[in-house]
C-alpha positions as semicolon CSV with decimal commas, in nm:
position;residue;x (nm);y (nm);z (nm)
1;M;5,851;-8,545;-7,072
2;K;5,640;-8,237;-7,153
3;K;5,564;-8,374;-7,500
4;L;5,458;-8,706;-7,347
5;I;5,218;-8,533;-7,104
6;L;5,069;-8,328;-7,388
7;L;5,017;-8,640;-7,600
8;C;4,848;-8,813;-7,306
9;L;4,614;-8,518;-7,258
10;I;4,525;-8,510;-7,625
11;S;4,459;-8,883;-7,619
12;S;4,255;-8,870;-7,296
13;F;4,026;-8,586;-7,395
14;G;4,010;-8,649;-7,768
15;I;4,077;-8,286;-7,853
16;M;3,973;-8,199;-8,208
17;A;3,919;-7,877;-8,395
18;N;3,589;-7,712;-8,293
19;A;3,536;-7,967;-8,012
20;Q;3,437;-7,876;-7,653
21;V;3,669;-7,990;-7,374
22;E;3,577;-8,023;-7,004
23;I;3,849;-8,086;-6,745
24;G;3,737;-8,183;-6,393
25;T;3,427;-8,356;-6,258
26;A;3,074;-8,359;-6,394
27;T;2,980;-8,044;-6,196
28;N;3,316;-7,878;-6,121
29;F;3,520;-7,824;-6,435
30;T;3,713;-7,589;-6,658
31;E;3,559;-7,573;-7,001
32;I;3,721;-7,490;-7,334
33;E;3,440;-7,419;-7,577
34;G;3,449;-7,495;-7,946
35;D;3,556;-7,140;-8,030
36;G;3,838;-7,152;-7,772
37;T;3,659;-6,954;-7,499
38;I;3,762;-7,062;-7,147
39;G;3,500;-7,083;-6,872
40;F;3,487;-7,210;-6,512
41;N;3,196;-7,404;-6,365
42;G;3,102;-7,510;-6,010
43;A;3,400;-7,512;-5,772
44;A;3,630;-7,426;-6,063
45;T;3,533;-7,057;-6,041
46;V;3,800;-6,832;-5,889
47;W;3,798;-6,512;-5,680
48;D;3,977;-6,185;-5,744
49;D;4,002;-5,829;-5,604
50;Y;3,888;-5,511;-5,773
51;V;4,108;-5,262;-5,589
52;V;4,060;-4,886;-5,552
53;P;4,365;-4,730;-5,380
54;L;4,233;-4,466;-5,142
55;A;4,507;-4,227;-5,249
56;S;4,326;-4,201;-5,587
57;V;3,974;-4,117;-5,465
58;K;3,796;-3,785;-5,511
59;L;3,727;-3,546;-5,225
60;K;3,480;-3,259;-5,239
61;G;3,311;-3,039;-4,982
62;T;3,395;-2,962;-4,619
63;D;3,364;-3,300;-4,444
64;L;3,675;-3,453;-4,595
65;A;3,934;-3,700;-4,475
66;K;4,273;-3,540;-4,411
67;W;4,590;-3,629;-4,606
68;E;4,821;-3,684;-4,310
69;T;5,143;-3,859;-4,209
70;F;5,099;-4,233;-4,161
71;I;5,450;-4,381;-4,136
72;G;5,771;-4,181;-4,187
73;N;5,711;-3,956;-4,487
74;I;5,423;-4,169;-4,620
75;N;5,080;-4,006;-4,613
76;Q;4,733;-4,162;-4,622
77;Y;4,379;-4,030;-4,571
78;N;4,292;-4,006;-4,201
79;F;3,921;-4,021;-4,114
80;E;3,896;-3,831;-3,785
81;E;3,694;-3,907;-3,474
82;N;3,366;-3,727;-3,393
83;K;3,318;-3,633;-3,760
84;L;3,145;-3,770;-4,066
85;E;3,423;-3,760;-4,326
86;V;3,376;-3,885;-4,681
87;A;3,552;-3,986;-5,001
88;G;3,401;-4,070;-5,341
89;L;3,499;-4,352;-5,576
90;S;3,364;-4,553;-5,868
91;I;3,404;-4,912;-5,985
92;Q;3,337;-5,072;-6,322
93;M;3,290;-5,447;-6,285
94;P;3,533;-5,657;-6,496
95;H;3,414;-5,868;-6,788
96;S;3,529;-6,184;-6,607
97;W;3,276;-6,137;-6,323
98;N;3,014;-6,414;-6,307
99;G;2,723;-6,198;-6,186
100;T;2,700;-6,336;-5,831
101;A;2,716;-6,142;-5,502
102;I;3,014;-5,911;-5,451
103;H;3,190;-5,845;-5,120
104;P;3,322;-5,492;-5,047
105;H;3,595;-5,429;-4,786
106;I;3,788;-5,137;-4,639
107;H;4,157;-5,187;-4,563
108;W;4,259;-4,950;-4,284
109;S;4,481;-4,882;-3,984
110;P;4,417;-4,714;-3,643
111;E;4,610;-4,399;-3,553
112;D;4,703;-4,503;-3,197
113;D;4,680;-4,780;-2,934
114;G;4,340;-4,679;-2,798
115;A;4,033;-4,902;-2,786
116;G;3,684;-4,869;-2,931
117;D;3,482;-4,920;-3,247
118;V;3,502;-4,746;-3,584
119;I;3,186;-4,729;-3,795
120;W;3,271;-4,746;-4,165
121;A;2,993;-4,706;-4,420
122;I;2,934;-4,705;-4,794
123;E;2,644;-4,547;-4,978
124;Y;2,619;-4,689;-5,329
125;T;2,414;-4,700;-5,648
126;W;2,471;-4,969;-5,910
127;V;2,353;-5,001;-6,269
128;N;2,428;-5,223;-6,568
129;Y;2,511;-5,109;-6,920
130;N;2,300;-5,226;-7,212
131;S;2,366;-5,101;-7,564
132;E;1,996;-5,125;-7,654
133;T;1,822;-5,034;-7,327
134;Q;1,979;-4,763;-7,111
135;Y;1,902;-4,804;-6,742
136;V;1,858;-4,536;-6,475
137;F;2,075;-4,543;-6,164
138;P;1,854;-4,670;-5,878
139;A;1,809;-4,512;-5,536
140;A;2,122;-4,537;-5,323
141;E;2,159;-4,795;-5,047
142;T;2,388;-4,797;-4,744
143;L;2,595;-5,068;-4,576
144;T;2,795;-5,034;-4,254
145;A;3,086;-5,222;-4,100
146;T;3,180;-5,207;-3,732
147;A;3,555;-5,243;-3,681
148;S;3,697;-5,291;-3,331
149;V;4,027;-5,142;-3,214
150;N;4,219;-5,260;-2,908
151;G;4,583;-5,152;-2,893
152;D;4,616;-5,187;-3,269
153;S;4,816;-4,874;-3,356
154;H;4,923;-4,883;-3,723
155;K;4,821;-5,248;-3,763
156;Y;4,682;-5,358;-4,098
157;L;4,308;-5,429;-4,051
158;I;4,021;-5,519;-4,285
159;A;3,651;-5,448;-4,225
160;S;3,385;-5,620;-4,438
161;F;3,056;-5,458;-4,538
162;G;2,893;-5,792;-4,620
163;P;2,771;-5,912;-4,960
164;I;2,582;-5,707;-5,217
165;T;2,349;-5,916;-5,431
166;P;2,312;-5,783;-5,787
167;L;1,972;-5,723;-5,936
168;T;1,861;-5,945;-6,223
169;G;1,582;-5,930;-6,478
170;S;1,479;-5,652;-6,714
171;E;1,418;-5,370;-6,466
172;N;1,780;-5,288;-6,378
173;P;2,006;-5,592;-6,414
174;Q;2,361;-5,583;-6,282
175;D;2,483;-5,921;-6,400
176;N;2,614;-5,834;-6,745
177;V;2,930;-5,656;-6,865
178;S;3,063;-5,318;-6,749
179;S;2,813;-5,241;-6,472
180;I;2,906;-4,931;-6,269
181;L;2,902;-4,874;-5,893
182;L;2,921;-4,518;-5,761
183;I;3,026;-4,519;-5,396
184;R;3,038;-4,270;-5,111
185;L;3,278;-4,409;-4,850
186;Y;3,277;-4,254;-4,504
187;R;3,351;-4,297;-4,137
188;N;3,045;-4,215;-3,931
189;G;3,232;-4,064;-3,636
190;T;2,912;-3,885;-3,530
191;S;2,742;-4,216;-3,450
192;N;2,710;-4,313;-3,083
193;D;2,846;-4,653;-3,187
194;D;3,173;-4,501;-3,311
195;T;3,371;-4,501;-2,986
196;Y;3,733;-4,497;-3,106
197;A;3,868;-4,154;-3,005
198;K;4,142;-4,121;-3,270
199;G;4,178;-4,122;-3,647
200;A;4,136;-4,418;-3,882
201;F;4,368;-4,429;-4,184
202;A;4,195;-4,569;-4,493
203;L;4,451;-4,755;-4,705
204;S;4,252;-4,922;-4,980
205;F;3,900;-5,019;-5,081
206;D;3,828;-5,339;-5,272
207;I;3,555;-5,572;-5,387
208;H;3,596;-5,950;-5,390
209;Y;3,418;-6,092;-5,692
210;E;3,385;-6,438;-5,844
211;K;3,508;-6,508;-6,199
212;N;3,372;-6,772;-6,432
213;T;3,542;-6,669;-6,757
214;V;3,870;-6,510;-6,860
215;G;3,671;-6,224;-7,016
216;S;3,350;-6,169;-7,216
217;R;3,272;-6,334;-7,547
218;Q;3,169;-6,003;-7,704
219;E;3,253;-5,641;-7,621
220;Y;2,934;-5,581;-7,420
221;I;2,789;-5,932;-7,392
222;K;2,908;-6,196;-7,149
């Protein structure tokens, strides 16, 4: 049966050496190029996570999240109330990324059953790598996410910071291969809008990104 299906596919698409194959509709299709490279077009693109476990981030200075008991003997970083506590992390975008907007999130859990809002924030700078033209990291920008708590002790919650649109063009593009984001993640417990009076355990940080290839065609060129 498998051989029959394969023969039908070969017959239907007329696959030949060095030929391009498109499977799908005219605008939404998976493409196998003549050199064997696989790409996704239109609705055929797929999404993935770039995950940074919070247990692996770097902490420096005095305003730091505390490594405290979460469940049983399992510890996680607890970002306390009425403080501005920070953690640093970095992300290198995968070669499969298609250069469109990315969507950062914080995965977290409240310390108790209280109610209120937690103000999460990221300060970031983002630059692309180019083997011929080296770019300078631009001025940092900040995004915030308001996360509500209402009797959610130790529940698994996600707060979204909204999309980040990459820069394009020659000035400081971020739509190529191996671009780097440097991120300062923090809870702004000193904000009047942060009204949750207990700690917020940060479990993981991730970026949703869209993929249009399996990888890049060359080491530093998409």
